[in-house]
Each structure stands twice: as C-alpha cells, then as structure tokens.
C-alpha positions as CSV (number, residue, x, y, z in Angstrom):
1,M,-81.6,-179.0,-113.7
2,D,-84.9,-178.2,-112.1
3,E,-88.0,-179.6,-113.7
4,P,-90.3,-177.1,-115.4
5,I,-93.2,-176.0,-113.2
6,A,-96.7,-175.8,-114.7
7,G,-98.3,-172.4,-114.8
8,P,-101.6,-171.5,-113.2
9,D,-104.4,-174.1,-113.4
10,E,-108.0,-173.2,-114.2
11,H,-108.9,-172.4,-110.6
12,V,-106.0,-170.0,-110.1
13,T,-106.6,-168.4,-113.5
14,A,-110.3,-167.8,-112.6
15,L,-109.3,-166.3,-109.3
16,A,-106.8,-164.0,-110.9
17,E,-109.4,-162.8,-113.4
18,K,-111.9,-162.2,-110.6
19,Q,-109.3,-160.2,-108.6
20,R,-108.1,-158.3,-111.7
21,M,-104.5,-159.4,-111.3
22,G,-103.5,-158.6,-114.9
23,G,-100.9,-160.5,-116.8
24,W,-99.2,-163.6,-115.3
25,R,-95.5,-163.2,-114.8
26,M,-94.0,-166.4,-113.2
27,V,-94.5,-169.3,-110.8
28,A,-92.3,-170.5,-108.0
29,A,-92.5,-173.8,-106.0
30,N,-92.1,-174.7,-102.4
31,Q,-88.6,-175.9,-101.4
32,K,-88.4,-179.7,-101.3
33,G,-87.2,-181.8,-98.4
34,G,-87.1,-181.6,-94.6
35,F,-89.9,-180.3,-92.4
36,R,-91.1,-178.2,-95.4
37,K,-92.7,-181.3,-96.9
38,R,-96.0,-180.4,-95.4
39,W,-96.3,-177.6,-98.0
40,G,-95.9,-180.2,-100.8
41,D,-96.9,-178.7,-104.1
42,A,-97.5,-175.2,-102.9
43,R,-97.1,-172.5,-105.5
44,L,-96.6,-168.8,-105.8
45,H,-98.0,-167.2,-108.9
46,L,-96.8,-163.7,-109.6
47,Y,-99.0,-161.3,-111.6
48,E,-98.8,-157.8,-112.8
49,N,-101.0,-156.5,-110.1
50,G,-100.4,-158.9,-107.2
51,L,-99.7,-162.5,-106.3
52,I,-101.6,-165.7,-105.4
53,V,-100.2,-168.4,-103.2
54,T,-101.8,-171.8,-103.2
55,A,-101.1,-174.7,-100.9
56,P,-102.3,-178.4,-100.6
57,E,-105.7,-179.1,-99.1
58,G,-107.1,-175.9,-100.5
59,G,-105.1,-173.2,-98.7
60,E,-104.8,-170.0,-100.7
61,W,-103.8,-166.3,-100.2
62,V,-104.4,-163.4,-102.6
63,Y,-102.7,-160.0,-102.3
64,R,-103.2,-157.2,-104.8
65,W,-100.5,-154.5,-104.7
66,D,-103.0,-151.7,-104.3
67,S,-104.6,-153.3,-101.2
68,T,-101.3,-154.4,-99.5
69,A,-100.5,-152.1,-96.6
70,A,-96.9,-153.2,-96.2
71,V,-94.3,-155.7,-97.3
72,L,-91.2,-156.5,-95.3
73,Q,-88.2,-158.5,-96.3
74,N,-85.5,-160.3,-94.4
75,L,-82.4,-161.4,-96.3
76,R,-79.6,-163.8,-95.3
77,S,-76.4,-163.8,-97.2
78,V,-73.4,-166.1,-97.1
79,G,-70.1,-165.1,-98.6
80,G,-71.7,-162.1,-100.3
81,G,-74.4,-164.1,-102.0
82,L,-78.1,-164.4,-101.2
83,Q,-78.7,-167.6,-99.2
84,D,-82.4,-167.2,-98.5
85,S,-85.0,-164.5,-97.8
86,T,-88.5,-164.1,-96.5
87,Y,-91.2,-161.6,-97.6
88,T,-94.1,-160.8,-95.3
89,L,-97.1,-159.1,-96.9
90,I,-99.7,-157.3,-94.7
91,G,-103.1,-156.7,-96.2
92,A,-105.2,-153.6,-95.6
93,D,-107.3,-155.9,-93.3
94,G,-104.2,-156.8,-91.2
95,A,-103.9,-160.3,-92.5
96,A,-100.2,-161.2,-92.8
97,L,-98.4,-163.9,-94.8
98,S,-94.7,-164.8,-94.8
99,I,-93.3,-166.6,-97.8
100,G,-89.8,-167.7,-98.7
101,R,-87.1,-169.9,-97.1
102,G,-86.0,-167.7,-94.2
103,T,-87.7,-166.1,-91.2
104,H,-89.2,-162.6,-90.9
105,G,-86.8,-161.8,-88.0
106,L,-89.3,-159.8,-86.0
107,L,-90.6,-160.1,-82.4
108,R,-94.3,-160.6,-81.8
109,R,-94.6,-157.1,-80.4
110,E,-93.0,-155.7,-83.6
111,I,-95.5,-157.6,-85.7
112,D,-98.4,-156.2,-83.6
113,R,-97.2,-152.6,-84.1
114,L,-97.6,-153.1,-87.8
115,G,-101.3,-153.6,-87.4
116,V,-101.2,-157.3,-88.0
117,T,-104.5,-159.0,-86.9
118,S,-103.7,-162.5,-88.1
119,Y,-100.5,-164.2,-89.2
120,S,-99.8,-167.2,-91.5
121,R,-96.4,-168.8,-92.1
122,G,-96.7,-169.7,-95.7
123,P,-94.7,-172.0,-97.9
124,Y,-90.9,-171.8,-98.3
125,V,-91.0,-170.7,-101.9
126,V,-87.7,-170.7,-103.8
127,Y,-86.3,-168.2,-106.3
128,E,-86.9,-165.3,-103.9
129,G,-84.4,-163.2,-105.8
130,Q,-86.7,-163.2,-108.8
131,W,-90.2,-162.7,-107.3
132,G,-89.2,-160.8,-104.1
133,P,-88.1,-157.6,-105.7
134,E,-91.2,-157.6,-107.9
135,V,-93.4,-157.7,-104.8
136,Q,-91.5,-154.7,-103.4
137,K,-91.7,-152.8,-106.7
138,G,-95.4,-153.6,-107.2
139,V,-96.4,-152.3,-103.7
140,A,-94.2,-149.2,-104.1
141,A,-95.7,-148.3,-107.4
142,A,-99.3,-148.8,-106.1
143,R,-98.8,-146.6,-103.1
144,W,-96.5,-143.9,-104.6
145,A,-99.1,-141.3,-105.5
146,S,-101.1,-141.4,-102.3
147,V,-97.9,-141.4,-100.2
148,L,-96.6,-138.3,-101.9
149,E,-100.0,-136.5,-101.5
150,R,-100.0,-137.3,-97.7
151,L,-96.4,-136.0,-97.3
152,R,-97.2,-132.8,-99.2
153,G,-100.3,-132.4,-96.9
154,G,-98.0,-132.3,-93.9
155,E,-98.3,-135.9,-92.6
156,T,-95.4,-137.8,-91.1
157,L,-95.1,-141.4,-92.4
158,A,-93.5,-144.2,-90.4
159,F,-91.4,-146.8,-92.1
160,G,-90.7,-148.9,-89.0
161,P,-88.2,-146.8,-86.9
162,I,-87.7,-144.3,-89.7
163,D,-90.1,-141.3,-89.9
164,V,-90.4,-139.3,-93.1
165,D,-92.0,-135.9,-93.6
166,R,-91.7,-133.1,-96.1
167,N,-88.9,-131.5,-94.1
168,G,-86.6,-134.5,-93.6
169,L,-86.0,-137.8,-91.8
170,S,-86.0,-138.8,-88.2
171,M,-84.7,-142.0,-86.5
172,K,-83.6,-142.8,-82.9
173,N,-84.3,-139.2,-81.7
174,E,-82.2,-137.7,-84.4
175,T,-83.5,-135.6,-87.3
176,E,-81.9,-134.5,-90.5
177,S,-83.3,-132.0,-93.1
178,W,-83.5,-133.1,-96.7
179,S,-80.7,-130.6,-97.5
180,R,-78.5,-132.6,-95.2
181,I,-79.2,-136.0,-96.8
182,K,-76.9,-137.1,-99.5
183,E,-77.8,-140.8,-100.0
184,I,-79.7,-143.7,-98.6
185,S,-78.0,-147.1,-99.0
186,T,-78.8,-150.8,-98.4
187,R,-75.9,-153.2,-97.7
188,D,-75.4,-156.4,-95.7
189,G,-79.0,-156.4,-94.8
190,R,-79.0,-152.9,-93.3
191,V,-80.3,-149.4,-94.2
192,S,-78.0,-146.4,-93.7
193,F,-77.8,-142.7,-94.6
194,T,-75.0,-140.5,-95.7
195,G,-75.0,-136.8,-94.9
196,S,-74.0,-133.9,-97.2
197,D,-70.5,-134.0,-95.6
198,G,-70.0,-137.6,-96.6
199,R,-70.4,-139.0,-93.0
200,G,-73.1,-141.4,-91.7
201,V,-76.1,-139.8,-90.1
202,L,-79.2,-141.1,-88.2
203,G,-77.6,-144.5,-87.5
204,V,-78.2,-147.9,-89.1
205,V,-81.3,-150.2,-89.0
206,G,-81.9,-153.8,-90.2
207,I,-83.8,-154.1,-93.5
208,Y,-86.2,-156.5,-91.8
209,H,-87.4,-153.6,-89.6
210,V,-88.4,-151.4,-92.5
211,P,-91.8,-151.9,-94.1
212,N,-92.1,-151.0,-97.8
213,L,-88.4,-150.6,-98.3
214,Y,-88.5,-149.8,-102.0
215,L,-91.1,-147.1,-101.4
216,L,-88.8,-145.6,-98.7
217,L,-85.8,-145.7,-101.1
218,A,-87.8,-144.0,-103.9
219,L,-89.1,-141.3,-101.5
220,V,-85.7,-140.4,-100.1
221,R,-84.1,-140.2,-103.5
222,Q,-86.8,-137.9,-104.8
223,L,-87.2,-135.6,-101.7
224,K,-83.5,-135.2,-101.0
225,T,-83.1,-133.6,-104.5
226,G,-86.1,-131.3,-104.0
C-alpha cells in the first residue's frame, strides 16, 4: 500500500492563493526508482482552477486553466489497460511542461508549430488516470465560451491536424460538413470520425497530435447536432 502523501505546504498554499487557484483537489508524487530519482520529492498539486508542480531545489511551475493555451496527452496501454501517460501543458507565453511517466511523442518541429518558446521535462508524476483528465476538463471549460464565439464569428480553429469551423471538419485535405458527421471517437490512442452512413471519414490521427482533445470532443458533439 502506498504511503499517504502530505498536502500542500505553506509555500504552495500561499502560491495557490496568490494565483487564485481555488479549492485544492489532490496531490500526486514522482515515480520512485531508476533515473527518475533526480526528481525526488517532486509533487503535483491539482486545484479547481489549475495546477502547481514543485520539484527539489526550488523548481516550480504554475498553470491556471484560463491561461493555458493547450494541453496534449500521450497514452500508452498494455493489454487494454493504461500503462503510463504524459500531459504537456503550454502556457499563453509559450512555456511548455511535460509531466507523467511517458513521453509526449512529438517531434521538435511539431512542438515548435504549437507556439512553444521554452520546454521543460517535468517530473514523472504517477496516478495520471486521476489528475490527467481533470487537466483536460479544466482547460476545456475555461476556453469553451471564447472558442464558440470565435467559431460563430467565422474563424477556423486548428486542433493539430484537425481544422474546425462552423461548417464542418477538415483533415488531410478532406472536408466533411457537420450534417455528415455522426460521431467522434477515441480508442487505442487514436481519434477517428464516423460519417452519417456509418463509415469512417477523414482518416485517423494519434491522440498525442491533438491539442485540447476534450475541447475538440465537446465541440464536435455539440456542432454535429446543430
């Protein structure tokens, strides 16, 4: 049985109050053993409005959901179960941080296309299945209203290789109108689309290529129904 992990100390609590993080939700620790020892007692503190990651020797990162431009996830499954995953948060200033036990899976040029100006490989925090989805949900909720307004104003929004506008979806030089989209699905680390005739459309793309996955899922499920 894992030993209980202490909640935020005075420094983290003060930082959370200063950044208006809201209520504290959970803490997760760095994975023990191997080359990850250098992260020692690193911690991820999840809050209602964001997260704080602390590391030995004073390292710390703060991300509020409403100032996070994008979050990416890369999942690795074995036998149908989650083995490990990595979440990469990109701030509005382009500062990116990867946390979790896996890798982000992207090439350097793909990272650059996302507007990243600096990159940090953070601690290998465990329990990704608990805090990871909350990161996606938080960023999606914070960006939802502004994204809808931009779409209704005629903008085309890019979610990696997937373009979304008020008329439909485009990917790999293919376009489908909303009336032709029946469902968007995630399975085995990939995103796929089903057309109104029950057949696959637009092709398949790895989840790790799609920024703000939960926001994309919510948009497609709303817009395809009118």
